[in-house]
C-alpha positions in Angstrom: 140.4 78.5 114.9 137.6 81.0 115.6 135.9 81.1 119.0 132.2 81.2 117.9 131.0 81.9 121.4 133.2 84.9 121.8 132.3 86.2 118.3 128.6 85.8 119.0 129.0 87.8 122.3 131.0 90.5 120.4 128.3 90.8 117.7 125.5 90.9 120.2 127.3 93.6 122.2 128.0 95.6 119.1 124.3 95.4 118.0 123.1 96.5 121.4 125.5 99.5 121.4 124.4 100.4 117.8 120.7 100.2 118.8 121.3 102.3 121.9 123.3 105.0 120.1 120.9 104.9 117.1 118.0 106.1 119.3 119.9 109.2 120.4 118.4 112.4 118.9 119.8 115.8 118.2 117.9 117.5 121.0 115.4 119.0 118.6 112.4 117.3 120.3 111.8 114.8 117.4 111.9 111.2 118.5 112.7 108.4 116.1 109.3 106.8 116.7 107.6 109.9 115.2 109.6 110.0 112.0 108.1 108.5 108.9 109.1 107.8 105.3 106.8 108.2 102.4 105.3 106.1 99.7 103.8 107.8 96.6 101.4 106.0 94.3 100.3 107.3 91.0 97.2 106.2 88.9 97.2 107.5 85.3 94.2 108.1 83.2 96.0 107.8 79.8 94.9 105.0 77.6 91.8 104.3 79.6 89.2 105.5 77.1 88.4 105.2 73.4 88.9 108.2 71.2 86.3 110.9 71.7 85.7 110.1 75.3 87.2 111.4 78.6 87.3 109.9 82.1 84.7 111.8 84.1 85.1 109.9 87.3 87.1 107.1 88.7 86.9 104.8 91.8 90.1 103.3 93.0 90.8 101.1 96.0 94.5 100.8 97.0 95.5 97.9 99.2 97.9 99.1 101.9 100.3 96.9 104.0 100.6 97.1 107.8 102.8 100.0 108.9 101.5 102.3 106.1 99.0 105.0 106.9 97.5 108.2 105.5 97.5 111.6 107.0 94.3 112.2 109.0 92.6 115.5 109.5 92.9 116.3 113.2 89.3 117.6 113.5 87.4 114.9 111.5 89.8 112.0 111.8 89.2 111.3 108.1 91.9 111.3 105.5 93.3 114.7 104.9 92.4 116.3 101.5 96.0 116.7 100.6 96.5 112.9 100.6 95.3 112.8 97.0 96.5 115.3 94.4 95.5 115.8 90.8 98.5 116.0 88.5 98.0 117.3 85.0 95.7 119.7 83.1 92.3 119.2 84.6 91.0 122.3 86.4 91.1 121.6 90.2 88.0 123.8 90.6 86.1 121.2 88.5 87.1 118.3 90.6 85.7 116.6 93.8 87.0 113.7 95.7 85.9 111.4 98.5 88.3 109.3 100.5 87.6 106.3 102.8 90.5 104.8 104.8 90.6 101.5 106.7 93.8 101.0 108.7 95.9 97.8 108.2 96.4 95.4 111.1 99.1 92.8 111.5 96.6 90.2 110.2 95.0 92.2 107.3 95.9 94.8 104.8 94.2 98.2 105.0 92.7 100.2 102.1 92.2 103.6 100.8 89.2 104.1 98.6 89.3 107.1 96.3 86.4 108.5 94.3 87.5 111.3 92.1 85.2 113.3 89.8 85.9 115.9 87.2 83.0 117.7 85.6 85.1 118.6 82.6 86.7 115.2 82.3 90.3 114.0 82.8 92.7 114.5 79.9 94.9 111.6 78.9 97.9 113.3 80.6 96.1 113.6 84.0 96.8 111.3 86.9 96.2 111.2 90.6 99.0 111.0 93.1 98.5 109.5 96.6 100.8 110.3 99.5 101.1 107.6 102.1 103.1 107.5 105.4 105.4 104.6 106.3 106.0 104.2 110.1 109.5 103.9 111.4 110.6 100.2 111.4 108.5 99.2 108.4 110.0 98.6 105.0 107.3 97.8 102.4 108.2 97.3 98.8 106.2 98.4 95.8 104.9 94.9 95.5 103.2 95.2 98.9 100.7 97.7 97.4 98.0 96.8 94.9 94.8 98.0 93.3 91.8 95.9 94.4 89.3 98.0 92.5 89.6 100.4 89.5 86.5 101.6 87.7 85.9 104.6 85.5 82.9 106.5 84.2 83.5 107.8 80.7 81.9 110.7 79.0 82.0 112.7 75.8 84.0 115.9 75.8 80.7 118.0 75.8 79.3 115.9 78.6 76.3 114.8 76.5 77.0 111.1 76.9 77.9 109.5 80.2 78.6 105.8 80.4 78.1 103.5 83.4 81.0 102.6 85.6 83.2 100.0 84.1 86.3 98.1 85.5 89.6 98.8 83.9 91.9 95.9 83.1 95.6 96.5 83.9 95.6 100.2 84.8 98.8 102.2 85.0 99.6 102.1 88.7 103.0 102.8 90.1 104.4 102.9 93.7 107.6 104.7 94.8 108.9 104.3 98.3 110.8 107.5 99.2 
C-alpha cells in the first residue's frame, strides 16, 4: 500500500528543488524574468478586394491577452516601428503605418491598433506581420488572440477611385506562438 503523505512530501520537495535549480543562470547576466518568447501574427490582403481593385489602406485591431506585450521605443514609449513588418511586393517607401498599443491587465485584454497605408496599393500576395512578446510564465494559445476590427480602403490600380473604409468579414488572420 502506498503512503500518500510520504509521496506528497516527496513530490513537493522535488518540485521545490526543480524550481530552485531552474532559476539558476549561466552567469551571463540574463535573468529568467527578462527572457521572453514570441508570438507572430499575420494579416493577409489576398482575397479582400474585387478584381481591378487594390487594398490602399487597412485598419486592424488585434486583441492581446495578459502577459503579451509589444516592443516599445525607449524614447517615445510608443510601439517600436519594427513591431509591424510588410511582407510581400509592396514598396516599403510607399507605405506608412501608425500603431496604438493598450497593455492588457489581469482583468481585461489589451489591444494593438494598426493603420497601414500604401500609396501604390497592396498586392494580393502582401501581408503584414506583427511581432509580439510573451513574458516568462505566460502560455497563450493562438485562440487567445483575435481581430476586433478589420477595415480596408480599396482603390483602383491607378488611384483614380478610392472607396470608403469597409469592414472585412472573415479575414485571413493567423497566430504562431514561437
